[in-house]
C-alpha positions in Angstrom: 195.2 107.4 46.5 195.7 105.8 43.1 192.8 105.6 40.7 192.9 102.0 39.6 190.8 100.4 36.8 189.3 97.4 38.5 187.7 96.4 35.2 191.2 95.4 34.1 191.9 91.8 35.0 195.6 92.6 35.4 194.8 95.2 38.0 192.7 92.6 39.9 195.6 90.1 39.8 198.0 92.7 41.1 195.7 93.5 44.0 195.5 89.8 44.9 199.3 89.6 44.6 199.7 92.5 47.0 197.3 90.9 49.4 199.3 87.6 49.2 202.6 89.4 49.7 201.4 90.9 53.0 199.6 87.7 54.1 202.8 85.7 53.4 204.6 88.0 55.8 202.1 87.1 58.5 199.6 89.9 58.8 196.2 88.9 60.2 193.9 91.1 58.1 193.1 94.1 56.0 191.0 97.2 56.2 189.7 97.8 52.7 189.1 101.6 52.2 186.4 103.2 50.0 184.9 99.9 48.9 181.8 101.4 47.3 184.0 103.2 44.8 186.2 100.5 43.4 184.2 100.5 40.2 182.8 103.5 38.4 179.6 103.7 36.4 178.3 106.8 34.8 174.8 107.8 35.9 175.3 106.1 39.4 176.8 107.1 42.7 179.0 103.9 42.2 177.7 102.4 45.4 176.4 98.8 45.6 177.5 97.8 42.1 177.4 94.1 41.3 180.9 94.1 40.1 182.1 95.4 43.4 180.4 92.6 45.2 181.8 90.1 42.7 185.4 91.3 43.2 185.1 91.2 47.0 183.7 87.7 46.9 186.7 86.7 44.7 189.1 88.3 47.2 187.4 86.6 50.2 187.4 83.2 48.4 191.1 83.5 47.6 192.0 84.5 51.1 189.8 81.8 52.7 191.3 79.1 50.5 194.9 80.0 51.3 195.0 82.1 54.5 192.3 80.8 56.9 191.2 83.1 59.8 192.2 86.3 58.0 190.1 89.4 58.7 188.8 91.6 55.9 187.2 94.8 57.2 185.5 96.8 54.5 184.6 100.5 54.8 181.0 100.6 53.6 180.1 104.3 53.7 176.4 103.3 54.0 174.0 104.4 56.6 171.8 101.8 58.2 168.2 101.8 57.0 
């Protein structure tokens, strides 16, 4: 898997462009793999970072606005409490 720098706005835009490409072809949804590790912070396990949640909210907002009824299924890697 590529190690992308999600801190970079250009990377975020390319991710959104890739999602739009496939959605324009008519797919119904995405499984988003390794979500807890999109962003990296030293001194953390990288799970549950605010910037991860912010990016996923942005993705959801973009998809909801332009591709209603699309499914996003995120791998959480979190055990229930």
